[in-house]
N, C-alpha and C positions, 0 to 999 in steps of 0.2 A: 652937431648935436648927437649925443650918445643915447640910443634907445634903452629904455628901462626894461628889465626882464619882464616878460609877459606871463601872467598867470593863466593857466588853462582851465577851461570848464567843459567837461564832457557831457553834453546834453543830447546825444543821439540815442536812438532806441536799441543800441547794441553795437559794440560792447558798451556797458554802462559803468559808472564809477565804482571802484572797489574800495570799501571802507578800510581805514587804517587797521582796525582790529583784525580784519580778514587778511590783509597783507602781512601783518605780523605773524599770524598763525601759519600762513603759508611759508614764512621764512624759517620755520622750525626745521631742525635737521631731518633729512630724509631717512626713514627707517625701512627695513625690509618688509615687504607686503605679506610674506608668509610667516607672520609672528603673532603671538597673542596680543601685543600692543596695538598692531594695526587692526586685528580682528575686532578689538573692542571699539575702535572708531567706526568700523563698518557696521557693527551691530547698533550703535547709537544712531548713526545716520539712517539706517534702515527704518527704525521706528519713527524718527522725526519726519522723514519723507512721506510716510503714510499719513501723517497729520496734515501736511501741506496739501497733499493730493486729495485728502478727505476720502480715503479708501482703506479697506481692510486688506487689499492686495499689496504685493511687493512692488516697490518702485525700483527698477533696475537702473544702475548707473553705468554708462559706457564711456570709455575714453574716445570721444568723437564730438563733432559739432552736432547741433540739433538735427541736421540733415541725416546724420547716421541713425537717429531714432526714427525718423520718417521711413528710411529704408527698412529698418528692423521691423516696423509695424507691418509693412507690406509682405516681406519675405517670410515672416513667421506665421502668417495667417492665410495667405493666398496660394493658389495653384495656377499654373499656366492656363490661360483662357478664361479665368474667372472674370465675371462682369463686375465692374465697380463704377460708382457714380462720383465724379469729382466736381466740387463747387469751385469754379475758376473765376475768382473776382480780383486777382492780383498776381504778383510775381510768385508768391508761395503756393497759391492754388495751381499755377502753371507748373511748379515743381512737382506737386503730387501727380499731375498728368504725365509729365516726362518720366517719372519713376515708373508709373503704371505701365506705360508703353514699353519702357526699357525691359521690364520683366514679363512681357508678353501677355498682359492682361487686356481684357475687352473694356476699354475706357470710354465711358459715356461722359461727355462734358456738359455741365450745367453752367453756362456762361452768365456772369453777373457783371453789370456795369461797374467800372472802377469807381469807388466812393459810395457804393450802395451795398446794403446787406442782402443776403439771399432771403427770398420769401419761402418759408417752410412749405407752403402749398405747392411750390414748384418741385420740391423734393418728393412730396407725397405723390404728385402726378407722375414724376419720372419713375418712381418705384412701382406704381400701379401699371404703367406702360411696360416696364421690364422687370417682372417679379423675380427673375432669377438673379438679380443684382445681389452680390455677396457683401458689399460694403459701401458706405458713404464716407467720403474723405473731405474734410473741411478744415479751414483755419478757424480758431476761436477769434483771435485778433489778427487780421490780415495787415501785417506791419507796413507793407508797401502802399496801402491805400488808407490806413488808419481807421479801418472799419471793424466793428465788433459784430460777429455773426450770432444769430439766435440759437446757440447750442442746445439750451434746455428744450426748446420747442422741437428741434431736429431730433433730439434723443427720444422724445415721446413717440415720434414716427418710427424710428428704427427699432425701438424696443417692441413695437407691435408687429414687427416683421422679422424674417430670417435674414437680417442685414446688420452687419457690424457698423458701429459709428467710430471712425478714427478721427481724432481731433488733434491738430497741431496747436498746442497751447504754449508755444515758445514765448510769446509776449502776452500771455494771459494767466498762466499758472503763477500764483504768488502775487498777482496784481488785482484780480477780480474773482469773485466767488465762482468756483468751478468744481462743485462737489461731484466727484467722479461716480461714486456709488449711488448717491441719492438721485442724480439725474439719469444714470444708466449709460454713461459713456463707456465704450468698450476698449478703446485705446486712447490714452492721454499722454502726451509727450511734451518735453520742454528742453531748455538748454541753460548752461551755467551763466552765460554772459548777459542775462536779462534781469529778471527780478531777483535772481539768486546772488547778485552782487559779486560775481567772480569773473576772472578772465575767461575767454573762450577755452573750450577743451573738454567739457563734460556734456553728455546728453542723458536725459532721463526719460524713462518710459514705464508705464504700468498697463496691465491688461486685465480685463474683467474675466469672470469665469467663462462667459461665452467666447471671449477671444482666446483664452487658454485652450478651450475645447477645439477651436479651429486650428490650433497649432498641431493637433494630433493627426490631422489629415492634409495639412498644407504641404505642397510638393515643390515650392520654389526653393532653389539652393540657398543655403546660408552656412557660414562657418563662423567668422568673427562675431556676427550679429545673431547667433543662435541664442534666443532668449531662454529656452528651456535649460540649456547648459548654464547660463548665467544665473537663473533662479536656483538651480541646484547648489551652485557655489555660494550664492547669497545666503542660503539657509545654513551654510557652514561659516557664515561671516567672512567670506572671502570673495574673490573674483576669479573668473575663468582664466583671464590673462593679466599681464602686468597692468595695474591701474595707474592713473595719474595721481600718485600718492599725495603730493603737496596740494593739489587742487582739492582733494578730498579732505585734507586738513581744513582748507578754507571753507569748504562746504559745511563742515561740522560747525564752524564758527558762525557762518551766515545763518544756518538753521537755528542756532541758539538765539540770534538776534531777531529773526523773523517770529519765532514762537514766543519770545519774551514780549514782543509788541502785541501779539495776538492777531489771528487772521482777520477778525472782524474790524479791529482798529486799522490794520494794514490796508484792507480793501477800502475803508472809508477815507483813509489818507490819500490814496492814489486817486479815488474818485474826486476828492476836493482839489488836488493838484491839477487834474485834467480839466475840471470845471473852471478853475482860475486861469489856466492857459487859454482856454477857448474864449473866456470873457475878455481877457487882455487883447487877444487878436481881433475879436469882433469890435472892440472899442476903437481900434485903429482902422476900422473899415475893411478888414481883410476877410475874404471868403473862406469858410471852412471846406475841406475836401469831403468830409463825411458828417454833415450836420445832423442827419437823422439817426445815425448809429455810430457815434464816436467811440473809438477805443479808449479804455481807461489808461492805456500804456503810452500812447503817443498821439499827438494832435497834428493833423495835416492842414496846411494853409496854402492858398494860392497867393503868389506875389502879385502886386499890382500890375495892371496891363502895361506892357512895354518894358518891364523889369525882369531880367533873366534870373531865375532863382539860383542857378548855379553860380552866377557872379556874386549874388548876395551871400550865398553859402561860403564862398572863398573869402569874402570880406570879413564875415563873422569869424572865420577860422584864423586868418593871417593878421588881421588888423585889430581884432577884439579878443582873440583867444577863446572864442566860443565855438564849440563843435556841435553842429546840428546835421541832420541828414537831408539830402535833396531828393528829387523825384527820380523814378526809374521808368524806362521805356516811354510810354505815352505821356507820363508826368514829368519827364526830364525837362529841366529848364522852366517848369511851371510852378512847382510846389516846394515847400520846405516841411520837414517833419521834426517836431519838437517833442522830446521825450519827457515823461513824468512817471518813471517806474524805478524800482531798485533803490539805490542809494542817492536818490534825488529828493530834495526837500523844499521847504517854503522859499528859502532865499535863492535856490537855484532857479525857481520859476520867476522870481522878481528879476534876477540877473538876465534870464533868457528874454523876457519881454522888453526889458530896458535895452539890451543889446540889439534886439530887433528894431526898436524905435531909432536907435542911433544909425544902424546900418541902412535902413530904408531911407532915412533923411539924406544920406550920402548919395543915393541913387535918384534923387529928385522927387521923392514922394513927400507930399505935404503932411508932415508928422506933427500932431499936437503932443509935444513931449509931456510925458507923465500920464497921459490919458489911459494908455494900455496898462501901465504899471498900476495905476490907481484902481482900475477895474479888477485886475488880478488880486490886488491886496484886499479889496472888499470881500472877496471870497476866501482868501487865505486867512484873514483875521478870524473867521468863524471857527477855525480849528485851533486857535491859540488858547492857552490856559488863561484864566482870569488873573487880573493884576494881584500880585502878592502870593499867587499860588506857587507851590514847589512841586516839581515832578521829576 
């Protein structure tokens, strides 16, 4: 028997699917970056990014992964020996810690159970105990544990103190409301391969006035990630170094699509997709990793007892063509992570839950076929237009 070609579904929390419109824009001929034509694109992107970040500040684009923006946040605002408080509730909180230690900072760890959100009162207590703390570093959406941390509440605490708030918004910006200026976030960063519907390769970062003031006295070394140099160039509608030209073409197209939908509509759509995913999983009797503070970008589920999540992940990938993410470190072999951000829509969620039903049945789990899909559809239907409507 000859196997039929298998259609692929990318439903992991990064990289996420890239729309055809963005792919086509990226396929445009590469032009030189020191030209009026490219400067016009940079100028347009500059203004659009401010809208998505909900800030009056410049959003700087770097040719790097999101980790590059995390490093830029630290080296542009801190000096050797500065005290920082890191919320460590997952793999990316650990990354903040490793970076801080690498650059010789005095790193205080606020350890949070995986699957739980940080309690702002713990941050308040830590800052009271150590008032010389220069910055609080946290993920908005901790992708490894599928938790959404209470950034707005944390910002109220840091705004009342001489401490910057640095937020990794890699799976939050463009997914959920994260108004940088209104909340008082001092550093907010993201990456291209998440909500921005692009391949990996671009990092984005914006600094508040407080954070820009900190750059004047920061003594950590930086060269490629010198944000003052990048901001000077951005004001001339260019970049300090050779940019990822065709990725920026794609970013321009993606921003057109995001802003055409409208941020309020975008956030509501991802909230609905997340709610539908969780409803579908719970209808199958699956336990959520973060039931109390679920991320709007990705849902984590424990596989049934005795079923290795890595084996289910491989079955989904190779037998059904559905790519989801597995667990890391202490969650390895225990959880699956199902994405609902970027260019993921209603029928991607239906496909994901349906594929999960099929896969789990192959591993001996008693699956009531259609129950998970039906639960998801009951939520998804609330976002559909009325019969006869045209949109």
